[in-house]
BAMI-740039 format. One line per 10 residues: their letters; for each residue x, y, z of C-alpha. Coordinates in Angstrom, 3 decimals. Each point is the difference from the previous one (the first is absolute). Last residue first. Layout:
A	X:Y:Z  ...
END
This chain:
HERRMVVYDR	5.197:-12.850:-20.514  3.414:-0.733:1.422  0.181:-1.294:3.555  2.473:0.648:2.770  0.294:-1.052:3.641  1.925:1.812:2.727  0.464:-2.354:2.895  -0.069:0.757:3.708  1.922:-1.357:2.968  -1.110:0.648:3.557
EEKGPRRRDA	1.791:1.758:2.853  -0.644:3.410:-1.501  2.383:2.779:1.054  0.083:1.611:-3.412  -1.035:-2.320:-2.799  1.087:-3.649:-0.048  0.129:-0.742:-3.692  -0.168:-2.774:-2.588  -0.066:0.800:-3.703  -1.703:-0.859:-3.299
VTWGWRAYRD	-2.220:-2.882:1.090  -2.371:-0.890:-2.829  -3.684:0.892:-0.490  -2.348:-1.850:-2.374  -3.080:-0.600:2.180  1.256:-3.377:1.188  3.186:1.815:1.123  -2.177:2.453:1.955  -1.590:-2.847:1.930  3.341:-1.728:0.587
TLEPVDLTML	1.534:3.230:1.350  -2.859:0.567:2.429  -0.448:-3.369:1.714  3.693:-0.715:-0.606  1.175:2.820:2.297  2.315:2.824:-1.018  -2.302:2.798:1.111  -1.189:2.116:-2.896  1.301:2.612:-2.413  -1.706:0.560:-3.335
LSPGPKVAAL	1.164:0.887:-3.473  -1.570:0.527:-3.416  1.866:0.410:-3.271  -1.702:1.209:-3.146  -3.459:0.384:-1.494  -1.902:3.028:1.336  -2.260:-0.660:2.967  -3.657:-1.113:0.089  0.667:-3.674:-0.770  2.295:-0.125:3.044
LADHLGRGIG	-2.827:1.166:2.259  -2.524:-2.426:-1.479  2.364:-2.968:0.316  0.855:0.697:3.634  -3.613:0.707:0.962  -1.119:-3.262:-1.609  2.845:-1.936:1.614  -0.928:1.425:3.395  -3.688:-0.841:-0.437  0.689:-3.557:-1.114
RGQQGPVVVL	-2.017:-1.662:2.794  2.859:-0.967:2.317  -0.414:3.020:2.253  -3.480:1.346:0.789  0.025:-0.479:3.775  3.414:1.647:0.214  -1.072:3.174:-1.884  2.236:0.221:-3.072  3.007:2.305:-0.289  2.366:0.739:-2.885
EALEFATEGG	2.076:3.104:0.633  3.085:1.569:-1.585  0.140:-1.422:-3.517  2.745:2.231:-1.367  -0.184:0.999:-3.674  3.471:0.554:-1.380  2.277:2.889:-0.974  3.639:-1.101:0.106  2.093:1.979:2.479  0.861:-2.031:3.088
TLVTDTWGAA	-2.537:-2.655:-0.866  -1.942:-0.093:3.283  -0.273:3.795:0.273  -0.621:0.830:-3.685  -3.744:0.669:0.089  -3.329:-0.714:-1.660  -2.747:-0.679:2.499  -1.821:-2.793:1.784  -3.251:-1.043:1.591  -2.101:-3.116:0.534
FGLLAGDADL	-3.160:-0.404:2.058  -2.097:-2.619:1.716  -3.476:-1.207:0.952  -1.489:3.401:0.912  -3.713:-0.078:0.692  -2.186:1.446:-2.759  -2.983:-2.294:0.559  0.777:-2.131:-3.064  3.609:-0.428:1.189  2.716:2.530:-0.750
AVM	3.412:-0.343:-1.632  2.176:3.096:-0.182  2.652:1.422:-2.351
END
């Protein structure tokens, strides 16, 4: 899913897939990327991409994994996501959260 301006310049994109990696076996849609060009942030582009991508997938559970920082977790919580798990994958020095949303 992409957002473009009137001239065709990229403003942002969102991507995901159906998988079982984050659930350990349950099939769920995984929101893998949600990126907005820094100069375009705060204008609702990310929320629009998020909503459009989730509207395009089959109803059921959705998951995402993001850094465990309030700037990100609070945003996703406002969009209907809840923390399902906390992880420190591999040799990472930072904490991550797995967030879940039913749609």
